[in-house]
MILUM-532107 format. One record per residue (C-alpha): residue number from 1; chain; x, y, z. Coordinates in pm, whole numbers. Each point is the difference from the previous one (the first is absolute). Example, Ala and Ser with C-alpha at 12.3 -4.5 7.8 and 13.67 -1.06 7.14 Angstrom:
BEGIN
<r seq="1" mol="A" c1="1230" c2="-450" c3="780"/>
<r seq="2" mol="A" c1="137" c2="344" c3="-66"/>
# end
This chain:
BEGIN
<r seq="1" mol="A" c1="-22720" c2="-198" c3="6019"/>
<r seq="2" mol="A" c1="233" c2="61" c3="294"/>
<r seq="3" mol="A" c1="-191" c2="-226" c3="243"/>
<r seq="4" mol="A" c1="-281" c2="-248" c3="-20"/>
<r seq="5" mol="A" c1="-267" c2="-17" c3="266"/>
<r seq="6" mol="A" c1="-129" c2="-347" c3="73"/>
<r seq="7" mol="A" c1="-370" c2="-17" c3="84"/>
<r seq="8" mol="A" c1="-288" c2="-232" c3="-70"/>
<r seq="9" mol="A" c1="-214" c2="60" c3="-308"/>
<r seq="10" mol="A" c1="-311" c2="106" c3="198"/>
<r seq="11" mol="A" c1="204" c2="252" c3="202"/>
<r seq="12" mol="A" c1="169" c2="131" c3="-313"/>
<r seq="13" mol="A" c1="-336" c2="36" c3="-173"/>
<r seq="14" mol="A" c1="-140" c2="182" c3="302"/>
<r seq="15" mol="A" c1="302" c2="234" c3="13"/>
<r seq="16" mol="A" c1="-27" c2="77" c3="-371"/>
<r seq="17" mol="A" c1="-376" c2="61" c3="23"/>
<r seq="18" mol="A" c1="48" c2="229" c3="299"/>
<r seq="19" mol="A" c1="276" c2="198" c3="-172"/>
<r seq="20" mol="A" c1="-202" c2="29" c3="-323"/>
<r seq="21" mol="A" c1="-307" c2="116" c3="196"/>
<r seq="22" mol="A" c1="194" c2="264" c3="192"/>
<r seq="23" mol="A" c1="176" c2="119" c3="-316"/>
<r seq="24" mol="A" c1="-327" c2="11" c3="-194"/>
<r seq="25" mol="A" c1="-167" c2="196" c3="282"/>
<r seq="26" mol="A" c1="282" c2="253" c3="7"/>
<r seq="27" mol="A" c1="-3" c2="38" c3="-377"/>
<r seq="28" mol="A" c1="-379" c2="43" c3="5"/>
<r seq="29" mol="A" c1="36" c2="271" c3="263"/>
<r seq="30" mol="A" c1="257" c2="177" c3="-217"/>
<r seq="31" mol="A" c1="-224" c2="-41" c3="-304"/>
<r seq="32" mol="A" c1="-284" c2="166" c3="192"/>
<r seq="33" mol="A" c1="228" c2="303" c3="51"/>
<r seq="34" mol="A" c1="-7" c2="55" c3="-377"/>
<r seq="35" mol="A" c1="-363" c2="115" c3="27"/>
<r seq="36" mol="A" c1="97" c2="287" c3="232"/>
<r seq="37" mol="A" c1="113" c2="265" c3="-249"/>
<r seq="38" mol="A" c1="-164" c2="319" c3="127"/>
<r seq="39" mol="A" c1="246" c2="91" c3="276"/>
<r seq="40" mol="A" c1="168" c2="340" c3="-40"/>
<r seq="41" mol="A" c1="376" c2="33" c3="-14"/>
<r seq="42" mol="A" c1="49" c2="190" c3="325"/>
<r seq="43" mol="A" c1="360" c2="-62" c3="105"/>
<r seq="44" mol="A" c1="291" c2="192" c3="-151"/>
<r seq="45" mol="A" c1="188" c2="-307" c3="-125"/>
<r seq="46" mol="A" c1="-309" c2="-151" c3="-163"/>
<r seq="47" mol="A" c1="-97" c2="323" c3="-173"/>
<r seq="48" mol="A" c1="349" c2="42" c3="-141"/>
<r seq="49" mol="A" c1="3" c2="-352" c3="-151"/>
<r seq="50" mol="A" c1="-344" c2="61" c3="-148"/>
<r seq="51" mol="A" c1="101" c2="339" c3="-140"/>
<r seq="52" mol="A" c1="320" c2="-144" c3="-147"/>
<r seq="53" mol="A" c1="-193" c2="-275" c3="-176"/>
<r seq="54" mol="A" c1="-268" c2="237" c3="-131"/>
<r seq="55" mol="A" c1="258" c2="255" c3="-122"/>
<r seq="56" mol="A" c1="199" c2="-272" c3="-171"/>
<r seq="57" mol="A" c1="-312" c2="-138" c3="-170"/>
<r seq="58" mol="A" c1="-149" c2="337" c3="-101"/>
<r seq="59" mol="A" c1="303" c2="227" c3="-50"/>
<r seq="60" mol="A" c1="294" c2="-243" c3="-42"/>
<r seq="61" mol="A" c1="183" c2="167" c3="290"/>
<r seq="62" mol="A" c1="106" c2="-144" c3="333"/>
<r seq="63" mol="A" c1="-131" c2="285" c3="211"/>
<r seq="64" mol="A" c1="-131" c2="28" c3="355"/>
<r seq="65" mol="A" c1="-226" c2="298" c3="-82"/>
<r seq="66" mol="A" c1="-374" c2="-49" c3="8"/>
<r seq="67" mol="A" c1="-113" c2="-112" c3="-347"/>
<r seq="68" mol="A" c1="-265" c2="274" c3="-10"/>
<r seq="69" mol="A" c1="259" c2="277" c3="38"/>
<r seq="70" mol="A" c1="46" c2="223" c3="-304"/>
<r seq="71" mol="A" c1="335" c2="84" c3="-154"/>
<r seq="72" mol="A" c1="303" c2="-202" c3="-99"/>
<r seq="73" mol="A" c1="73" c2="-307" c3="201"/>
<r seq="74" mol="A" c1="367" c2="-15" c3="78"/>
<r seq="75" mol="A" c1="132" c2="-337" c3="107"/>
<r seq="76" mol="A" c1="9" c2="-11" c3="377"/>
<r seq="77" mol="A" c1="23" c2="-366" c3="90"/>
<r seq="78" mol="A" c1="213" c2="-71" c3="306"/>
<r seq="79" mol="A" c1="-29" c2="-380" c3="10"/>
<r seq="80" mol="A" c1="2" c2="-302" c3="-227"/>
<r seq="81" mol="A" c1="-239" c2="15" c3="-296"/>
<r seq="82" mol="A" c1="-101" c2="-369" c3="-9"/>
<r seq="83" mol="A" c1="-325" c2="18" c3="202"/>
<r seq="84" mol="A" c1="-126" c2="316" c3="-176"/>
<r seq="85" mol="A" c1="90" c2="-159" c3="-336"/>
<r seq="86" mol="A" c1="-195" c2="-318" c3="83"/>
<r seq="87" mol="A" c1="-298" c2="203" c3="120"/>
<r seq="88" mol="A" c1="17" c2="232" c3="-301"/>
<r seq="89" mol="A" c1="-70" c2="-292" c3="-232"/>
<r seq="90" mol="A" c1="-370" c2="53" c3="75"/>
<r seq="91" mol="A" c1="-13" c2="311" c3="220"/>
<r seq="92" mol="A" c1="-88" c2="233" c3="-287"/>
<r seq="93" mol="A" c1="-338" c2="-168" c3="-43"/>
<r seq="94" mol="A" c1="-149" c2="89" c3="336"/>
<r seq="95" mol="A" c1="-269" c2="-243" c3="105"/>
<r seq="96" mol="A" c1="-359" c2="79" c3="88"/>
<r seq="97" mol="A" c1="95" c2="86" c3="359"/>
<r seq="98" mol="A" c1="266" c2="254" c3="-101"/>
<r seq="99" mol="A" c1="375" c2="-1" c3="-61"/>
<r seq="100" mol="A" c1="79" c2="-213" c3="306"/>
<r seq="101" mol="A" c1="-219" c2="-286" c3="-132"/>
<r seq="102" mol="A" c1="281" c2="-177" c3="-182"/>
<r seq="103" mol="A" c1="243" c2="62" c3="284"/>
<r seq="104" mol="A" c1="-227" c2="-172" c3="253"/>
<r seq="105" mol="A" c1="-47" c2="-294" c3="-232"/>
<r seq="106" mol="A" c1="376" c2="-19" c3="-54"/>
<r seq="107" mol="A" c1="54" c2="-10" c3="379"/>
<r seq="108" mol="A" c1="-239" c2="-296" c3="20"/>
<r seq="109" mol="A" c1="180" c2="-181" c3="-283"/>
<r seq="110" mol="A" c1="339" c2="70" c3="159"/>
<r seq="111" mol="A" c1="-130" c2="-159" c3="321"/>
<r seq="112" mol="A" c1="-120" c2="-310" c3="-186"/>
<r seq="113" mol="A" c1="326" c2="-27" c3="-192"/>
<r seq="114" mol="A" c1="202" c2="36" c3="321"/>
<r seq="115" mol="A" c1="-182" c2="-294" c3="161"/>
<r seq="116" mol="A" c1="41" c2="-217" c3="-309"/>
<r seq="117" mol="A" c1="367" c2="93" c3="-52"/>
<r seq="118" mol="A" c1="70" c2="-70" c3="368"/>
<r seq="119" mol="A" c1="-163" c2="-343" c3="-36"/>
<r seq="120" mol="A" c1="199" c2="-77" c3="-315"/>
<r seq="121" mol="A" c1="329" c2="113" c3="155"/>
<r seq="122" mol="A" c1="-52" c2="-218" c3="308"/>
<r seq="123" mol="A" c1="-115" c2="-297" c3="-211"/>
<r seq="124" mol="A" c1="312" c2="15" c3="-215"/>
<r seq="125" mol="A" c1="225" c2="40" c3="305"/>
<r seq="126" mol="A" c1="-156" c2="-254" c3="238"/>
<r seq="127" mol="A" c1="-277" c2="-197" c3="-171"/>
<r seq="128" mol="A" c1="-370" c2="28" c3="-81"/>
<r seq="129" mol="A" c1="-129" c2="-13" c3="357"/>
<r seq="130" mol="A" c1="236" c2="281" c3="103"/>
<r seq="131" mol="A" c1="-124" c2="196" c3="-301"/>
<r seq="132" mol="A" c1="-362" c2="-39" c3="103"/>
<r seq="133" mol="A" c1="82" c2="97" c3="359"/>
<r seq="134" mol="A" c1="204" c2="306" c3="-105"/>
<r seq="135" mol="A" c1="-269" c2="110" c3="-243"/>
<r seq="136" mol="A" c1="-260" c2="-26" c3="274"/>
<r seq="137" mol="A" c1="213" c2="201" c3="243"/>
<r seq="138" mol="A" c1="60" c2="274" c3="-257"/>
<r seq="139" mol="A" c1="-364" c2="2" c3="-110"/>
<r seq="140" mol="A" c1="-118" c2="60" c3="358"/>
<r seq="141" mol="A" c1="284" c2="230" c3="113"/>
<r seq="142" mol="A" c1="-171" c2="294" c3="178"/>
<r seq="143" mol="A" c1="261" c2="258" c3="-105"/>
<r seq="144" mol="A" c1="-19" c2="-108" c3="-361"/>
<r seq="145" mol="A" c1="-380" c2="13" c3="11"/>
<r seq="146" mol="A" c1="19" c2="346" c3="156"/>
<r seq="147" mol="A" c1="215" c2="126" c3="-288"/>
<r seq="148" mol="A" c1="-264" c2="-113" c3="-247"/>
<r seq="149" mol="A" c1="-200" c2="297" c3="132"/>
<r seq="150" mol="A" c1="275" c2="254" c3="-63"/>
<r seq="151" mol="A" c1="155" c2="161" c3="-303"/>
<r seq="152" mol="A" c1="354" c2="-90" c3="102"/>
<r seq="153" mol="A" c1="280" c2="-202" c3="-155"/>
<r seq="154" mol="A" c1="20" c2="-285" c3="254"/>
<r seq="155" mol="A" c1="-200" c2="-265" c3="-189"/>
<r seq="156" mol="A" c1="172" c2="77" c3="-330"/>
<r seq="157" mol="A" c1="338" c2="-20" c3="173"/>
<r seq="158" mol="A" c1="-97" c2="-333" c3="163"/>
<r seq="159" mol="A" c1="-85" c2="-140" c3="-345"/>
<r seq="160" mol="A" c1="328" c2="128" c3="-140"/>
<r seq="161" mol="A" c1="199" c2="-146" c3="292"/>
<r seq="162" mol="A" c1="-174" c2="-336" c3="-46"/>
<r seq="163" mol="A" c1="81" c2="10" c3="-372"/>
<r seq="164" mol="A" c1="367" c2="70" c3="83"/>
<r seq="165" mol="A" c1="-4" c2="-295" c3="241"/>
<r seq="166" mol="A" c1="-146" c2="-228" c3="-268"/>
<r seq="167" mol="A" c1="255" c2="115" c3="-257"/>
<r seq="168" mol="A" c1="288" c2="-56" c3="242"/>
<r seq="169" mol="A" c1="-132" c2="-343" c3="100"/>
<r seq="170" mol="A" c1="-29" c2="-108" c3="-364"/>
<r seq="171" mol="A" c1="347" c2="133" c3="-83"/>
<r seq="172" mol="A" c1="150" c2="-163" c3="311"/>
<r seq="173" mol="A" c1="-146" c2="-340" c3="-90"/>
<r seq="174" mol="A" c1="148" c2="2" c3="-352"/>
<r seq="175" mol="A" c1="199" c2="309" c3="-101"/>
<r seq="176" mol="A" c1="-50" c2="87" c3="-365"/>
<r seq="177" mol="A" c1="40" c2="328" c3="-190"/>
<r seq="178" mol="A" c1="-379" c2="22" c3="-42"/>
<r seq="179" mol="A" c1="-60" c2="-41" c3="373"/>
<r seq="180" mol="A" c1="273" c2="254" c3="74"/>
<r seq="181" mol="A" c1="-176" c2="241" c3="-234"/>
<r seq="182" mol="A" c1="-326" c2="-64" c3="188"/>
<r seq="183" mol="A" c1="174" c2="88" c3="328"/>
<r seq="184" mol="A" c1="131" c2="318" c3="-163"/>
<r seq="185" mol="A" c1="-348" c2="88" c3="-125"/>
<r seq="186" mol="A" c1="-154" c2="-65" c3="340"/>
<r seq="187" mol="A" c1="255" c2="210" c3="187"/>
<r seq="188" mol="A" c1="51" c2="263" c3="-270"/>
# end
């Protein structure tokens, strides 16, 4: 690790317990968001991501048109297909609450993954205590928690950015062709 912090064992134990408690509380709060799946997709951006995922799952077309529309679905995607493709893995089987059910659950899982990836990235860069602290900060971040209640790309992008950071950190510590390929996959 870049630096070592010198502290007594009782203080270190207290710091670790505090960081674990805060991180666990934040992760529990994010986990509770997974139960909230009945919100409608009301904003333009959220509806378009949902429609893209549903059209990809049901009609194998990246289209922004409402899935219920009749007629041929011409491709009309104007942004990257990664989020709709990830959501389409299960979007065709709409849950009991309707087609947005899976999307809301995915937003909750993206929030959990973001907190855990942030903790792992900080732990690898600066040590375990930094990882616990970073994970706690991310888990309780008000803007990140707010996006768990939207149908937008922010949480997915945060996970992807954290994955890119992890791949770059691993490659930077010991460059190998496999780690370079992981960086390419993460950024590709």
